[in-house]
C-alpha positions in Angstrom: 20.6 -2.7 -10.4 19.9 -4.5 -13.5 21.5 -6.2 -16.6 23.1 -4.5 -19.4 23.5 -7.5 -22.5 21.3 -5.4 -25.1 22.1 -1.9 -24.6 19.0 -0.3 -26.4 16.6 -2.8 -24.2 18.7 -1.4 -21.4 18.6 2.0 -21.9 14.7 1.8 -22.3 14.6 0.4 -18.7 17.5 3.4 -17.5 15.0 5.9 -18.9 12.0 4.1 -17.3 14.2 4.5 -13.6 15.0 7.9 -14.1 11.5 9.6 -14.4 11.2 8.3 -10.3 11.7 10.6 -7.8 12.6 7.7 -5.4 15.5 6.1 -7.4 19.0 7.6 -6.3 21.4 5.6 -8.1 21.4 3.3 -11.0 23.7 0.8 -11.4 24.5 -1.5 -14.6 25.1 -5.5 -14.3 27.9 -6.5 -17.2 30.8 -8.7 -17.9 31.4 -6.2 -20.7 32.2 -3.0 -19.5 28.6 -1.2 -20.7 28.0 2.2 -20.0 24.9 4.5 -20.2 24.8 8.3 -19.4 23.7 8.2 -15.7 24.7 5.4 -14.6 27.7 3.7 -13.0 28.7 0.4 -13.8 29.9 -2.8 -11.9 31.9 -5.4 -13.0 30.3 -9.1 -13.2 31.0 -12.7 -14.0 27.5 -13.5 -13.8 24.4 -11.9 -12.3 22.8 -14.8 -10.1 26.9 -15.2 -8.4 27.5 -14.7 -5.1 30.0 -11.6 -6.0 27.3 -10.1 -7.8 25.7 -10.0 -4.9 28.1 -9.3 -2.4 29.1 -5.9 -5.0 25.2 -5.2 -5.0 25.2 -4.7 -1.2 27.7 -3.1 -0.8 26.6 -0.4 -3.3 23.5 -0.3 -1.7 23.9 3.0 0.1 20.4 4.0 0.4 16.9 2.2 2.8 15.7 -0.2 -0.4 17.7 -1.7 -3.2 15.5 -2.6 -6.6 16.9 -5.8 -8.7 15.5 -5.9 -11.9 16.5 -9.6 -13.2 15.7 -9.1 -16.8 17.5 -7.4 -19.7 14.3 -7.1 -21.8 12.9 -3.2 -21.6 10.8 -3.0 -18.1 7.4 -1.4 -18.1 6.5 0.8 -14.8 2.6 1.1 -14.0 2.2 4.5 -12.2 3.7 5.5 -8.7 4.9 1.9 -9.0 8.4 2.1 -6.9 6.7 4.6 -4.4 4.2 1.6 -4.1 6.8 -0.9 -3.6 8.6 1.5 -0.9 5.3 2.3 1.0 4.8 -1.5 1.4 8.0 -2.4 2.6 8.2 0.6 5.0 4.5 -0.5 6.3 5.4 -4.3 6.6 9.3 -4.4 7.5 9.3 -7.1 5.0 12.8 -8.1 4.4 11.7 -8.2 0.1 8.6 -7.2 -1.4 7.4 -8.2 -5.0 4.3 -8.4 -6.9 1.8 -8.9 -10.2 2.8 -8.2 -13.2 1.7 -8.0 -17.0 3.6 -10.4 -19.4 4.0 -9.0 -23.1 4.1 -12.4 -25.3 3.9 -12.2 -29.2 2.4 -8.5 -29.1 -0.8 -9.6 -26.3 -0.8 -8.2 -23.0 -1.4 -11.0 -20.4 -2.0 -10.8 -16.6 0.6 -12.8 -14.8 -0.1 -12.8 -10.9 2.1 -14.5 -8.7 1.5 -16.3 -5.5 2.0 -16.1 -1.7 5.9 -16.9 -0.8 5.8 -18.9 2.8 7.4 -21.4 4.6 8.6 -24.2 2.5 8.5 -21.8 -0.6 12.1 -23.3 -1.6 11.5 -24.0 -5.4 14.9 -22.0 -7.0 12.2 -21.4 -10.2 9.6 -19.6 -7.3 7.6 -16.8 -9.5 8.4 -13.4 -8.2 8.2 -11.6 -11.3 11.5 -9.5 -12.7 11.7 -6.3 -10.2 12.5 -7.6 -6.6 12.5 -4.7 -3.9 15.1 -5.9 -0.8 15.5 -4.3 2.6 18.9 -2.8 1.9 20.2 -3.2 5.9 18.7 -7.1 5.4 20.4 -7.8 2.0 23.6 -6.9 4.0 23.1 -8.8 6.4 22.4 -12.0 3.9 24.9 -11.6 2.1 27.4 -11.2 5.0 26.4 -14.5 6.0 26.8 -15.8 3.0 29.5 -18.8 3.5 30.0 -20.9 -0.3 30.7 -18.6 -3.5 28.2 -19.9 -5.7 28.3 -19.1 -9.8 25.1 -19.2 -10.4 22.7 -19.7 -6.9 24.1 -16.3 -5.3 20.5 -15.0 -5.4 18.7 -17.6 -4.9 21.0 -18.5 -1.3 20.6 -14.8 -0.3 16.6 -15.2 -0.6 16.2 -18.1 1.1 18.9 -16.9 3.5 16.6 -13.8 4.2 13.1 -15.6 4.0 14.6 -17.1 7.8 14.1 -13.5 9.7 12.0 -11.5 7.6 8.8 -11.9 5.3 8.7 -12.0 1.5 5.7 -10.2 1.0 3.9 -10.4 -2.2 1.6 -7.2 -3.3 -1.5 -8.5 -4.7 -1.4 -5.3 -7.7 -0.4 -5.5 -11.1 2.8 -2.9 -11.1 4.9 -3.5 -14.0 4.8 -4.8 -17.7 8.3 -6.9 -18.4 8.4 -8.4 -22.5 8.3 -12.5 -22.2 10.8 -13.8 -24.8 9.7 -18.1 -23.3 6.4 -18.8 -25.2 7.4 -22.1 -24.9 4.2 -24.1 -23.1 4.5 -24.7 -19.0 4.5 -28.6 -19.6 7.6 -28.0 -21.9 9.9 -25.6 -19.1 9.1 -27.6 -16.1 11.8 -30.6 -17.3 14.0 -27.7 -18.0 15.9 -28.9 -14.9 17.0 -32.4 -16.6 19.1 -30.5 -19.6 22.5 -31.6 -18.9 23.6 -28.6 -19.6 22.0 -26.7 -17.0 23.3 -29.9 -14.2 26.3 -27.1 -12.7 23.2 -24.5 -12.4 21.2 -27.7 -10.8 24.2 -28.9 -8.4 24.4 -25.3 -6.8 20.8 -25.0 -6.5 20.4 -28.3 -4.1 23.6 -27.5 -2.0 22.2 -24.1 -1.4 18.4 -25.5 -0.6 20.5 -28.4 1.5 22.2 -25.6 3.6 19.0 -23.4 4.0 17.3 -26.9 5.8 20.2 -27.3 7.2 19.8 -23.8 9.3 
């Protein structure tokens, strides 16, 4: 499942996915009825809404569900998806994520992610952009959602999965993503106080509060 805004960029990612023997079906998440050969399109409101996660869960008919969260081209390393599936199967993790490379202004940089543990509740925790879910746990988490979030749906589902299963960090560089936000981290960390992000932040706080109560 991947968001589809830029047809050219999305087509490049689709081509990568179509080369993998472990990919059964490819779904485009789009508000504009985007179509690409070999893909199915799901009409969505927001890529991270509860409604979108519900649609993803409803169309997940394999053991694992891969979600790519960016709209820029994805470059997979050799056997990247096979490796994610193998680790997910061996560990019974609820979600597996890995380290990755980021291409910034033409320069390839290593982007290691960190281990997820109890208390890792930041809504902007860096998992990278490629997330492999155990489909059964994803469906169970979505079924439990009791709030219809526009922005915090994915965050809510992630927190629910973490309550019953591990979110496993695979310490391997499996793919490359293109980094478009080249601001320094010191500038990024104050995004949450930007007035235009207030509606987003309120939903994140509500989802986090509900998680802590559970």
